[in-house]
Every structure is written in structure tokens, then in C-alpha cells.
KOLMAR-989973 format. One record per residue (C-alpha): residue in three letters; x, y, z. Coordinates in steps of 0.02 Angstrom, whole numbers, plus 50000, padded with zeros to 5 digits. Example, Ala and Ser with C-alpha at 12.3 -4.5 7.8 and 13.67 -1.06 7.14 Angstrom:
! KOLMAR-989973
> aa/X/Y/Z
> ALA/50615/49775/50390
> SER/50684/49947/50357
! end
This chain:
! KOLMAR-989973
> aa/X/Y/Z
> UNK/50812/51176/51033
> UNK/50764/51325/50926
> UNK/50723/51324/50741
> UNK/50893/51392/50690
> UNK/50986/51255/50783
> UNK/50872/51125/50703
> UNK/50904/51194/50529
> UNK/51092/51188/50558
> UNK/51086/51000/50593
> UNK/51120/50865/50464
> UNK/50971/50767/50398
> UNK/51016/50622/50513
> UNK/51028/50736/50665
> UNK/50861/50815/50620
> UNK/50783/50641/50612
> UNK/50854/50602/50785
> UNK/50788/50767/50853
> UNK/50608/50731/50802
> UNK/50617/50548/50852
> UNK/50583/50598/51031
> UNK/50419/50683/50982
> UNK/50252/50613/50926
> UNK/50188/50633/50750
> UNK/50039/50754/50758
> UNK/49967/50717/50587
> UNK/50011/50662/50413
> UNK/49955/50703/50238
> UNK/49991/50658/50058
> UNK/50077/50783/49943
> UNK/50115/50728/49766
> UNK/50232/50577/49783
> UNK/50271/50609/49967
> UNK/50197/50562/50133
> UNK/50220/50715/50245
> UNK/50220/50695/50434
> UNK/50199/50842/50553
> UNK/50294/50859/50718
> UNK/50291/50996/50851
> UNK/50454/51051/50929
> UNK/50472/51179/51069
> UNK/50415/51334/50973
> UNK/50408/51276/50792
> UNK/50342/51137/50682
> UNK/50434/51013/50570
> UNK/50370/50924/50417
> UNK/50460/50765/50368
> UNK/50443/50719/50184
> UNK/50458/50532/50146
> UNK/50445/50436/49983
> UNK/50281/50344/49971
> UNK/50353/50173/49927
> UNK/50512/50151/50027
> UNK/50477/50279/50163
> UNK/50648/50359/50135
> UNK/50665/50529/50216
> UNK/50692/50657/50078
> UNK/50691/50819/50176
> UNK/50634/50914/50329
> UNK/50544/51080/50327
> UNK/50543/51182/50488
> UNK/50424/51329/50510
> UNK/50338/51440/50638
> UNK/50192/51506/50534
> UNK/50025/51435/50587
> UNK/49954/51461/50413
> UNK/50065/51318/50354
> UNK/49961/51204/50465
> UNK/49807/51228/50354
> UNK/49837/51068/50252
> UNK/49821/50969/50415
> UNK/49654/51044/50473
> UNK/49548/50907/50394
> UNK/49650/50773/50484
> UNK/49637/50866/50650
> UNK/49449/50889/50633
> UNK/49423/50706/50586
> UNK/49519/50648/50740
> UNK/49423/50767/50854
> UNK/49255/50713/50787
> UNK/49295/50527/50790
! end
């Protein structure tokens, strides 16, 4: 699946598409827990409400610079 196909899916279909992949990392952003997933040639962030864990939105991207907020988590897991 490419990024354009993913973006054309409904929110439910996007959730099903990432369900087959492992969560790479997660972070906190304002009132959301954000989980990072890797697809074939792009990444997906899943934004969930902190309390109920309701999926609010998905953000798909290819830019590696958008991975910067996850570097601390990656380094901590490598050094552990």
C-alpha cells in the first residue's frame, strides 16, 4: 500500500491497515498519545485521546525529519 492509497481510506480502514504492523514508538503531544507505525515506504502517526484512547486522526508522512520527536524514545530503548 502506498501513502496515497492509505490517505484515501476511511479512518476505520486506516486503523485496520496499521493493525497488522507493530507500534515503533509513542509520545505525548498536548492532550494526545501519539503512536508511530511504519508502513511500506511511509510512516503513520495515530493520535488517540489520553483518557479513553479514542482514535482522533491519522497522519501519514514520508519525511524523516518528522521522526525527530521520537529520537529520545529510540535512544532510550537502544541504551536499555
